[in-house]
C-alpha positions as CSV (number, residue, x, y, z in Angstrom):
1,M,163.5,145.9,20.4
2,L,165.6,146.1,23.7
3,R,167.9,149.0,23.3
4,C,168.4,150.1,26.8
5,K,171.8,149.3,28.5
6,D,171.5,151.5,31.7
7,M,168.2,150.7,33.4
8,G,166.2,152.4,36.2
9,E,165.1,150.7,39.4
10,Y,161.5,150.1,39.7
11,T,159.4,148.9,42.7
12,I,155.5,148.5,43.2
13,E,154.1,150.7,46.0
14,M,151.8,148.7,48.2
15,G,148.5,149.6,49.9
16,F,146.4,150.9,47.1
17,F,145.0,147.9,45.3
18,A,144.3,144.3,46.4
19,Q,146.5,142.9,43.6
20,D,149.7,145.1,44.7
21,D,150.2,142.7,47.8
22,P,152.7,140.1,46.9
23,A,150.6,137.4,48.4
24,A,147.5,138.6,46.5
25,D,145.5,135.5,45.3
26,G,144.9,136.4,41.7
27,V,142.6,133.6,41.1
28,M,140.3,134.7,44.1
29,I,140.5,138.3,43.0
30,G,139.6,137.3,39.3
31,P,139.9,139.4,36.2
32,L,138.0,142.6,36.9
33,P,137.2,143.1,40.6
34,E,135.2,145.9,41.6
35,R,136.9,149.5,41.6
36,F,139.8,147.8,39.8
37,G,140.8,146.2,43.1
38,L,141.2,149.7,44.8
39,L,141.0,149.1,48.6
40,D,139.1,152.5,49.2
41,V,135.5,151.9,48.8
42,S,134.2,155.5,49.4
43,P,132.5,157.5,46.7
44,E,135.6,160.0,46.6
45,R,138.2,157.0,46.1
46,W,139.5,158.0,42.9
47,E,139.9,161.6,43.9
48,K,141.8,160.7,47.1
49,F,143.8,158.2,45.1
50,K,144.9,160.9,42.7
51,K,145.9,163.3,45.6
52,H,147.9,160.6,47.0
53,V,149.8,159.8,43.8
54,D,150.2,163.6,43.3
55,G,151.7,163.8,46.8
56,L,154.2,161.0,46.2
57,N,155.6,162.9,43.2
58,A,155.4,166.3,44.9
59,T,157.8,164.9,47.6
60,A,159.9,162.5,45.8
61,P,163.6,162.9,45.2
62,E,164.7,164.4,42.0
63,S,165.5,161.1,40.4
64,V,162.3,159.2,41.5
65,R,158.8,159.5,39.8
66,Y,155.6,157.5,40.4
67,K,153.3,156.4,37.6
68,V,150.1,154.4,37.6
69,F,150.0,151.5,35.2
70,Y,146.9,149.7,34.1
71,L,148.2,146.4,32.7
72,V,145.4,144.9,30.5
73,R,145.6,141.5,29.3
74,H,144.0,140.6,26.0
75,G,140.7,138.6,25.9
76,Q,140.7,135.0,25.0
77,G,142.2,134.2,21.6
78,H,141.9,131.0,19.6
79,H,145.3,129.8,20.9
80,N,143.8,130.1,24.4
81,V,140.9,127.8,23.6
82,A,143.3,125.2,21.9
83,E,145.6,125.3,24.9
84,A,142.7,124.7,27.3
85,D,141.5,121.8,25.1
86,Y,144.8,120.0,24.9
87,G,146.3,120.9,28.0
88,T,149.4,123.1,28.7
89,E,151.9,120.3,28.7
90,A,150.7,118.8,25.3
91,W,150.2,122.4,23.9
92,N,153.7,123.4,24.7
93,A,155.3,120.1,23.6
94,H,153.3,119.7,20.2
95,W,150.3,121.7,19.3
96,S,151.7,125.1,19.9
97,K,154.2,124.4,17.0
98,L,151.4,123.8,14.5
99,Y,149.1,126.4,12.9
100,H,145.9,124.6,13.5
101,D,144.3,121.3,14.3
102,G,141.8,121.0,11.5
103,K,139.2,122.7,13.8
104,I,140.8,125.8,15.3
105,I,143.4,128.0,13.5
106,W,145.7,129.7,16.0
107,G,148.6,130.7,14.0
108,P,149.9,133.0,13.2
109,D,148.7,135.9,15.2
110,P,145.3,134.9,16.2
111,E,142.3,137.1,16.8
112,L,140.0,137.2,19.7
113,T,137.2,134.5,19.9
114,P,133.7,135.8,20.5
115,K,134.1,135.1,24.3
116,G,137.3,137.3,24.1
117,I,135.2,140.1,22.4
118,T,132.9,139.8,25.4
119,Q,135.7,140.0,28.1
120,A,136.9,143.1,26.3
121,E,133.5,144.6,26.5
122,A,133.3,143.7,30.2
123,A,136.4,145.6,30.7
124,R,135.1,148.5,28.9
125,Q,132.0,148.5,31.2
126,L,134.3,148.5,34.3
127,W,136.3,151.5,32.9
128,Q,133.0,153.4,32.2
129,A,131.6,152.5,35.6
130,E,134.5,153.7,37.7
131,H,134.9,156.8,35.4
132,K,131.7,158.1,36.9
133,Y,133.6,158.2,40.2
134,G,136.6,160.0,38.9
135,L,138.7,157.0,37.6
136,P,141.9,158.7,36.3
137,L,142.1,157.9,32.4
138,P,145.4,157.1,30.9
139,D,147.6,159.9,29.7
140,K,149.3,157.5,27.3
141,H,148.3,154.2,25.7
142,Y,150.8,151.5,24.5
143,A,150.0,148.1,22.9
144,S,151.5,144.9,21.8
145,P,151.6,144.5,17.8
146,M,149.7,141.2,18.1
147,R,146.0,141.4,16.8
148,R,144.5,139.9,20.0
149,A,146.0,142.8,22.1
150,L,145.1,145.6,19.5
151,R,141.7,144.3,19.2
152,T,141.1,144.2,22.9
153,W,142.3,148.1,23.1
154,H,140.0,148.8,20.4
155,E,137.0,147.2,22.0
156,I,137.5,149.0,25.3
157,F,138.8,152.4,24.0
158,V,137.5,153.0,20.5
159,N,134.1,151.3,20.7
160,S,133.2,153.5,23.6
161,N,132.8,157.1,24.9
162,I,135.5,156.8,27.5
163,L,138.1,158.8,25.7
164,E,137.5,161.9,23.5
165,P,138.1,161.3,19.9
166,D,141.5,163.0,19.9
167,Q,142.5,161.0,22.8
168,R,142.1,157.7,21.0
169,R,145.7,157.1,20.4
170,V,147.9,154.1,21.0
171,T,151.6,153.4,20.2
172,I,152.6,149.9,19.1
173,L,155.8,148.7,20.7
174,E,157.5,145.5,19.5
175,N,158.7,145.1,23.2
176,L,155.4,144.5,24.4
177,R,154.7,141.4,22.4
178,E,154.1,138.0,24.1
179,E,157.1,135.6,24.9
180,Y,158.0,134.5,21.3
181,G,159.5,131.8,19.3
182,E,158.2,128.2,18.6
183,H,154.6,128.9,19.3
184,T,152.9,130.0,15.9
185,C,150.3,132.0,17.9
186,D,153.2,134.4,18.9
187,L,154.4,135.0,15.1
188,R,153.2,138.4,14.5
189,S,151.7,139.8,11.3
190,P,153.6,142.1,8.9
191,R,153.5,145.8,9.7
192,S,151.5,146.6,6.5
193,V,148.9,143.9,7.3
194,I,148.4,145.2,10.9
195,A,148.1,148.8,9.7
196,Q,145.3,147.6,7.3
197,T,143.1,146.4,10.3
198,F,144.5,149.0,12.9
199,P,145.1,152.2,10.8
200,P,146.5,155.7,11.7
201,P,146.0,158.1,13.2
202,I,144.6,156.0,16.1
203,Y,147.2,153.3,15.7
204,E,150.9,154.5,15.7
205,F,154.1,152.2,15.4
206,E,157.1,153.1,17.3
207,E,159.9,154.3,15.3
208,G,161.9,151.5,13.5
209,F,159.2,149.0,13.6
210,A,160.0,146.3,11.0
211,E,157.8,145.2,8.3
212,E,158.4,141.4,9.0
213,D,158.8,139.5,12.2
214,V,162.5,139.0,12.3
215,I,162.7,137.8,15.9
216,W,160.3,134.9,16.0
217,K,162.2,131.5,15.4
218,P,160.5,128.3,15.0
219,D,162.9,126.3,17.1
220,E,163.8,128.6,19.9
221,R,161.6,129.9,22.7
222,E,162.6,133.3,24.2
223,T,163.9,132.9,27.9
224,K,161.9,134.3,30.9
225,E,165.1,136.4,31.5
226,H,165.0,138.1,28.2
227,V,161.1,138.9,28.6
228,K,162.1,140.5,31.9
229,E,164.8,142.6,30.1
230,R,162.3,143.7,27.4
231,A,159.7,144.8,30.2
232,K,162.7,146.8,31.9
233,A,163.3,148.4,28.5
234,V,159.6,149.5,28.4
235,L,159.7,150.8,31.8
236,D,162.9,152.9,30.9
237,R,161.1,154.3,27.8
238,I,158.0,155.3,29.8
239,F,159.7,156.8,32.8
240,A,162.3,158.7,30.9
241,Q,160.1,159.9,28.0
242,D,156.5,160.2,29.2
243,E,155.4,163.3,31.2
244,G,152.0,161.8,32.2
245,T,151.4,159.9,35.4
246,Y,148.8,157.4,34.2
247,I,149.8,154.7,31.6
248,C,147.8,151.9,29.9
249,I,149.4,148.8,28.4
250,T,147.4,146.4,26.7
251,A,149.4,143.2,25.9
252,H,149.9,139.4,27.2
253,S,150.3,137.3,30.3
254,G,154.0,136.8,29.5
255,I,155.1,140.4,29.2
256,I,153.0,141.4,32.1
257,N,154.8,139.0,34.3
258,G,157.9,140.4,32.9
259,F,157.1,143.6,34.3
260,L,156.4,141.9,37.7
261,A,159.7,140.1,37.7
262,A,161.6,143.3,36.5
263,M,160.2,144.6,40.0
264,G,161.1,141.6,42.1
265,R,157.6,140.2,42.3
266,P,156.3,136.7,41.7
267,R,154.1,135.6,38.7
268,Y,150.5,136.9,38.9
269,P,147.9,134.6,37.2
270,L,145.9,137.5,35.4
271,P,143.0,135.9,33.4
272,T,142.3,136.7,29.9
273,G,140.5,140.1,29.7
274,G,141.7,141.1,33.0
275,I,143.4,144.4,34.3
276,L,146.2,144.6,36.8
277,P,146.6,148.2,38.2
278,L,149.7,149.1,39.9
279,V,151.4,152.2,41.4
280,I,155.2,152.0,40.3
281,R,158.0,153.9,41.7
282,G,160.8,154.4,39.3
283,D,164.5,155.7,40.3
284,L,166.1,157.0,37.2
285,R,169.4,157.6,38.4
286,Q,171.0,155.1,36.1
287,L,169.4,156.6,33.1
288,R,170.9,160.0,33.4
């Protein structure tokens, strides 16, 4: 968790996707726009996109790198259903602190609903459709340790032929979990329990990943500022350690908006099962 002291500086390059405009209407765009929201509609769109990104890296100063992030929000979980039923105000004030209401069990660490599985399948179909046009696949995959995120990644990338068998690998990072504390849906399962459902070699925990959830507290909610710091720590890790250009992160609305906050952007209402693609410029001078 949150180890970096010196942080790089990160900004979003505009002009590639409908979503990268700060004024983009996420509700209007929806969870899975055609072409992932890529503005270029030509058949050669992804080849031109890759050449553009390669050109940015080829001409960048020594301390600057460009990477493409596919930020995937998990499909609908049981907690999402409960919040919709009771309303956000009542959910935050009361119901989120319980484990169930006698009808729906949402804590701890809820799974996807049938609708959530369908949303993940729809995301898989978009990956498959655009891959035919040359969509660059991720060089590296990361995911939250929460079951709803791991199940979403599994439905997209394991239950498909998008990746070759030896490419089906994802690293589980504690820093990618949802905003934690108070809400029982954000209390994660023990490491050993996660590994039983999502075993190696496909699923790999980061070094030092704890058996028990030692950071969730029943009476204290994580601040938005701390979520932003966690997101920055993930950006630092990826830009400093990963050689690949294309990165997939499967996680949650809170941490995805932590990434946006770390880059000076407003909140983006990405629906469950949605994908937010971004070209990110990282200046690593402070990390060296």
